[in-house]
C-alpha positions in Angstrom: -22.7 -11.1 -11.8 -22.2 -9.8 -8.3 -19.8 -11.0 -5.7 -20.0 -10.0 -2.0 -17.8 -11.0 0.8 -16.0 -9.8 3.8 -14.0 -10.7 6.9 -14.5 -10.0 10.5 -11.5 -10.0 12.9 -12.2 -10.6 16.6 -9.0 -8.9 17.8 -8.4 -8.5 21.5 -5.9 -5.6 20.9 -7.8 -3.6 18.3 -11.5 -4.5 18.9 -13.6 -6.2 16.2 -13.0 -5.1 12.7 -15.3 -5.6 9.7 -13.9 -5.6 6.2 -16.6 -5.8 3.5 -15.8 -6.4 -0.2 -18.3 -6.0 -3.0 -17.6 -6.7 -6.7 -19.7 -6.3 -9.9 -18.3 -8.4 -12.7 -19.3 -8.1 -16.4 -18.0 -10.6 -19.0 -19.0 -9.4 -22.5 -17.4 -11.7 -25.1 -13.6 -11.9 -24.5 -13.5 -9.1 -22.0 -13.9 -8.9 -18.2 -14.9 -5.6 -16.4 -14.8 -5.5 -12.6 -16.0 -2.7 -10.3 -14.8 -3.3 -6.7 -15.4 -1.6 -3.4 -13.6 -2.7 -0.2 -12.6 -1.7 3.2 -9.7 -2.9 5.2 -7.3 -2.2 8.0 -3.7 -2.7 8.8 -2.8 -3.4 12.4 0.3 -1.7 13.9 3.5 -3.8 13.5 5.5 -5.1 16.5 8.2 -2.5 15.8 5.6 0.3 15.7 3.9 -0.4 19.0 6.5 -2.4 21.0 10.0 -1.6 19.8 12.3 0.5 22.0 15.7 1.8 21.1 18.0 4.1 23.2 21.1 5.7 21.5 23.0 8.8 22.0 20.9 10.4 19.2 17.4 9.5 20.2 15.1 7.4 22.4 12.4 5.6 20.4 9.7 4.6 22.9 7.0 2.0 22.2 3.4 3.2 21.8 0.9 0.5 22.8 -2.1 2.9 22.1 -1.8 2.9 18.3 -5.0 2.3 16.3 -5.0 0.3 13.1 -4.7 2.1 9.8 -8.0 2.1 7.9 -8.4 2.1 4.1 -11.4 2.4 1.8 -10.8 1.5 -1.8 -12.7 1.7 -5.1 -11.4 0.1 -8.3 -12.4 -0.4 -11.9 -10.4 -3.1 -13.8 -10.7 -4.2 -17.4 -9.0 -7.0 -19.4 -9.7 -8.1 -22.9 -8.2 -10.5 -25.5 -8.0 -9.4 -29.2 -6.2 -11.6 -31.7 -2.9 -12.7 -30.1 -2.8 -9.8 -27.6 -4.2 -9.4 -24.1 -4.8 -5.8 -22.9 -5.6 -4.8 -19.4 -6.0 -1.6 -17.4 -7.6 -0.1 -14.4 -8.3 2.9 -12.2 -8.3 3.1 -8.4 -8.8 5.5 -5.5 -8.0 4.9 -1.9 -8.7 6.9 1.3 -6.5 6.3 4.3 -7.4 7.2 7.9 -5.4 6.9 11.1 -2.2 6.3 9.1 0.7 5.4 11.3 3.8 7.6 11.2 6.9 6.0 12.6 9.4 7.7 14.9 7.7 11.1 15.2 9.5 13.5 17.4 7.5 14.3 20.6 7.9 17.5 22.6 9.9 15.6 25.2 13.6 15.0 25.6 15.2 12.6 28.0 18.6 12.0 29.5 20.4 8.9 28.2 23.5 7.4 29.8 26.0 6.0 27.4 29.2 4.8 29.1 30.1 7.8 31.5 28.4 10.5 29.4 24.8 11.7 29.7 23.1 12.9 26.5 19.8 14.8 26.3 18.1 13.3 23.3 14.7 13.7 21.6 12.0 11.2 22.4 10.5 9.6 19.3 7.3 7.5 19.0 5.0 6.1 16.4 1.6 7.8 16.2 -1.7 7.8 14.3 -1.9 11.1 12.5 -1.7 10.7 8.8 -4.8 10.9 6.5 -4.5 10.6 2.8 -5.7 9.8 -0.6 -4.2 7.7 -3.4 -5.4 7.4 -6.9 -3.9 6.1 -10.1 -4.1 4.2 -13.3 -2.4 1.2 -14.8 -2.3 0.0 -18.5 -0.7 -2.9 -20.1 -0.5 -5.5 -22.8 1.0 -9.0 -23.2 1.4 -11.4 -26.1 2.8 -14.8 -27.0 5.3 -14.3 -29.9 5.9 -18.0 -30.5 6.4 -21.2 -28.5 9.6 -19.9 -27.0 9.0 -16.2 -26.4 6.3 -14.0 -24.9 6.4 -10.4 -23.7 4.5 -7.9 -21.6 4.7 -4.2 -21.0 2.9 -2.1 -18.4 2.6 1.5 -17.3 1.4 2.8 -14.0 0.8 6.3 -12.5 0.3 7.0 -8.8 -0.8 10.3 -7.3 -2.5 11.7 -4.2 -1.5 13.4 -0.9 -1.0 12.9 2.8 -2.5 15.3 5.3 -0.4 15.5 8.5 -1.2 18.1 11.2 -3.3 20.1 8.7 -0.3 20.2 6.3 -1.1 18.8 2.8 1.9 16.9 1.3 1.7 15.8 -2.3 2.6 12.1 -2.7 5.2 12.8 -5.5 7.3 14.6 -2.9 7.9 11.2 -1.2 8.2 9.1 -4.3 11.2 8.5 -6.6 8.7 8.7 -9.5 5.0 8.6 -9.8 5.3 7.1 -13.3 6.6 3.5 -13.7 7.1 1.6 -17.0 7.9 -2.2 -16.9 8.8 -4.5 -19.7 9.3 -8.2 -19.6 10.6 -10.7 -22.2 10.1 -14.3 -21.3 12.0 -17.3 -22.9 10.4 -20.7 -22.4 12.0 -24.0 -23.0 10.4 -27.2 -21.7 9.9 -26.8 -18.0 12.3 -23.7 -17.8 11.5 -20.0 -18.1 14.0 -17.1 -18.3 12.8 -13.5 -17.8 
């Protein structure tokens, strides 16, 4: 079946924003396959557009002209049950526009008075300037071993790049790791669970 939805925000600071979401869902036997398309936005936080900090190292100025970050997302998800195991996986791709970079050095410097000493410090400000792509995959499985124990394991991989001032920066230069493996063993006893 098909599911369609969306949200409209009437925002006095960032104008009206439409966020559509469309999903195609197939349920053959004990499986579920979802294909999703969505658009969304993330408004600037209070610290990004209103925070000000003056130290002897920098002057972070507020930027009340920030635009919201916009993201377009496509996903394919699958889940299936076979015997006592449940398997799941998915692929996704995201496109980011008007991404907000925090505390970017402007071309200005300013005098800052701290006690009796004047320092000339760089002026920093958040700005829209990051474009980027994210894509990845996740795979996993879970099973109930007996009435006391169950387990799950999952693997995810994330890649992509950011584009800042015509400079393309691979995402893995900013990540600790683009590969993540998680394992979970759960013990259940009555109303209590221990992971």
